[in-house]
ZAZA-192637 format. One record per residue (C-alpha): residue in one letter; x negated, y negated, z. Coordinates in pm, 1 decimal. Layout:
// ZAZA-192637
SITE code       xx       yy       zz
SITE    a        X        Y        Z
...
***
This chain:
// ZAZA-192637
SITE code       xx       yy       zz
SITE    m   3945.2   2661.8    294.5
SITE    i   4269.6   2685.7    495.9
SITE    i   4066.1   2726.9    814.2
SITE    i   3888.9   2396.5    746.5
SITE    y   4225.9   2219.1    707.8
SITE    i   4348.3   2373.9   1031.2
SITE    l   4033.7   2263.8   1216.1
SITE    i   4064.8   1911.0   1075.6
SITE    a   4430.9   1898.3   1180.3
SITE    l   4341.6   2017.9   1532.6
SITE    a   4063.5   1762.0   1561.0
SITE    a   4296.9   1486.9   1440.2
SITE    a   4562.0   1591.7   1694.1
SITE    a   4300.6   1586.4   1972.5
SITE    v   4186.5   1236.0   1872.5
SITE    i   4547.3   1111.6   1857.5
SITE    a   4620.8   1260.2   2201.8
SITE    f   4305.8   1102.2   2345.7
SITE    v   4389.3    760.1   2200.9
SITE    a   4751.6    780.2   2318.3
SITE    g   4639.1    878.4   2669.7
SITE    s   4386.9    596.5   2681.3
SITE    l   4645.9    340.9   2566.2
SITE    r   4892.9    467.4   2827.5
SITE    n   4634.9    442.6   3105.5
SITE    r   4534.9     93.6   2997.3
SITE    s   4900.4    -13.9   2990.1
SITE    l   4962.3    132.5   3337.9
SITE    k   4652.6    -39.1   3478.8
SITE    k   4771.1   -368.4   3329.3
SITE    k   5117.7   -325.5   3486.2
SITE    l   4956.2   -240.5   3819.3
SITE    a   4738.0   -551.5   3806.3
SITE    q   5039.6   -769.8   3721.7
SITE    g   5245.3   -617.7   4003.1
SITE    e   5507.0   -460.9   3775.2
SITE    i   5441.9   -125.1   3940.1
SITE    s   5319.7    -62.1   4293.4
SITE    e   5097.6    237.4   4220.7
SITE    m   4976.2    459.0   3940.2
SITE    p   5215.3    744.5   3860.7
SITE    t   5105.9   1085.3   3979.9
SITE    v   5141.8   1422.3   3814.8
SITE    v   5445.9   1604.6   3952.3
SITE    q   5388.6   1973.9   4011.9
SITE    p   5680.4   2209.7   3938.2
SITE    p   5835.1   2388.0   4239.1
SITE    q   5626.5   2682.4   4356.9
SITE    e   5918.3   2925.0   4340.4
SITE    c   5951.5   2875.5   3964.4
SITE    c   5633.7   2894.6   3759.6
SITE    g   5798.5   2870.3   3418.4
SITE    q   5615.6   3178.5   3297.5
SITE    h   5924.3   3397.6   3276.2
SITE    e   6250.9   3383.7   3087.9
SITE    v   6477.1   3360.2   3391.5
SITE    c   6363.1   3155.8   3687.1
SITE    e   6348.6   3323.8   4027.5
SITE    k   6590.0   3063.6   4156.6
SITE    e   6851.4   3201.1   3918.7
SITE    s   6781.4   3566.9   3984.9
SITE    l   7031.5   3779.7   4172.4
SITE    l   6770.5   4037.2   4267.2
SITE    a   6693.4   4042.6   4637.9
SITE    a   6349.1   4182.9   4555.4
SITE    v   6249.8   3855.2   4388.7
SITE    s   6235.3   3671.2   4720.1
SITE    k   6239.3   3797.8   5078.0
SITE    q   6313.1   3459.3   5233.7
SITE    i   6666.1   3427.5   5370.5
SITE    e   6821.2   3088.6   5309.7
SITE    y   7153.4   2985.4   5459.0
SITE    y   7405.9   2777.4   5265.7
SITE    n   7619.2   2662.4   5561.3
SITE    d   7758.4   3015.2   5563.8
SITE    e   7626.3   3163.8   5888.2
SITE    e   7980.0   3276.2   5977.8
SITE    l   7968.3   3528.0   5690.1
SITE    d   7704.4   3731.2   5876.2
SITE    r   7985.5   3896.3   6071.3
SITE    f   8065.5   4090.8   5750.3
SITE    r   7721.4   4256.1   5748.6
SITE    g   7756.6   4617.9   5636.8
SITE    k   8122.6   4589.1   5535.0
SITE    d   8236.1   4764.8   5218.1
SITE    a   8270.8   4519.2   4927.4
SITE    s   8616.2   4654.1   4840.7
SITE    a   8748.4   4637.2   5200.4
SITE    y   8779.9   4258.0   5233.4
SITE    s   9121.8   4109.6   5302.4
SITE    e   9243.3   3813.4   5097.0
SITE    t   9173.6   3580.5   5391.4
SITE    e   8816.8   3710.9   5422.8
SITE    t   8763.0   3679.4   5048.3
SITE    d   8885.7   3320.8   5068.0
SITE    e   8612.9   3247.0   5325.0
SITE    f   8353.0   3350.6   5067.1
SITE    r   8538.0   3158.2   4795.3
SITE    d   8534.5   2841.6   5009.8
SITE    v   8156.2   2863.5   5043.8
SITE    l   8114.7   2942.9   4673.3
SITE    y   8312.0   2643.3   4552.0
SITE    t   8147.4   2394.9   4788.1
SITE    m   7797.5   2456.4   4648.5
SITE    r   7632.5   2339.6   4329.0
SITE    d   7620.5   2582.7   4036.6
SITE    d   7241.6   2603.6   4061.4
SITE    e   7267.8   2734.1   4420.2
SITE    v   7500.5   3028.5   4347.7
SITE    a   7232.2   3282.5   4249.1
SITE    g   7027.2   3195.5   4557.9
SITE    w   7335.8   3229.7   4776.3
SITE    v   7415.0   3577.0   4638.3
SITE    r   7050.3   3678.6   4685.0
SITE    s   7066.7   3547.7   5044.0
SITE    l   7380.7   3750.5   5111.1
SITE    q   7205.6   4063.1   4979.4
SITE    l   6904.1   4005.5   5201.6
SITE    r   7132.6   3956.0   5501.8
SITE    g   7324.1   4277.6   5425.7
SITE    v   7650.3   4092.6   5354.8
SITE    p   7819.9   4236.2   5046.4
SITE    l   8002.7   3998.1   4815.6
SITE    p   8374.3   4084.1   4794.7
SITE    d   8461.6   4272.4   4477.6
SITE    a   8734.9   4016.0   4406.2
SITE    l   8471.1   3739.9   4379.0
SITE    k   8206.3   3916.2   4172.8
SITE    d   8354.2   3821.4   3834.7
SITE    e   8375.6   3454.3   3935.8
SITE    v   8015.3   3454.8   4059.8
SITE    f   7882.1   3623.6   3745.2
SITE    l   8078.5   3378.4   3529.9
SITE    i   7926.3   3076.8   3710.3
SITE    i   7573.0   3216.7   3689.5
SITE    g   7618.3   3325.8   3328.2
SITE    e   7744.0   2982.7   3222.7
SITE    r   7450.6   2816.0   3396.8
SITE    r   7200.4   3045.0   3223.5
SITE    f   7371.8   2991.1   2887.7
SITE    d   7360.3   2612.9   2932.9
SITE    h   6983.8   2629.6   3001.6
SITE    a   6901.6   2863.7   2714.5
***
């Protein structure tokens, strides 16, 4: 008996969705004919690098293995630190990284760190806590 109620509810939901879609299309066609809109809206596909099928988007991942594409964030000058030990940066050198970090949007930080990894440029130890805090706050805000 419960199965019958579930099937009726599903059928009712399908009919409601169909009617709502039809009314929306009719309304859009009417607006198009009256010149209120210039064209019918199209379906927007999500970005290819984030399929939505996983808990943490690739764009927010710090793992270099997630993506092999190197992307620069107006930080080409940091390539001179390729292969340097993360604990061997001077305060001036660390400030160069900090300047880049604080001129980008929060949603770019994980990609920037991943880019540095792929380029063989270690993040200064003095900045790691700040970077993880920014990324952690962003992930918490989206959870």
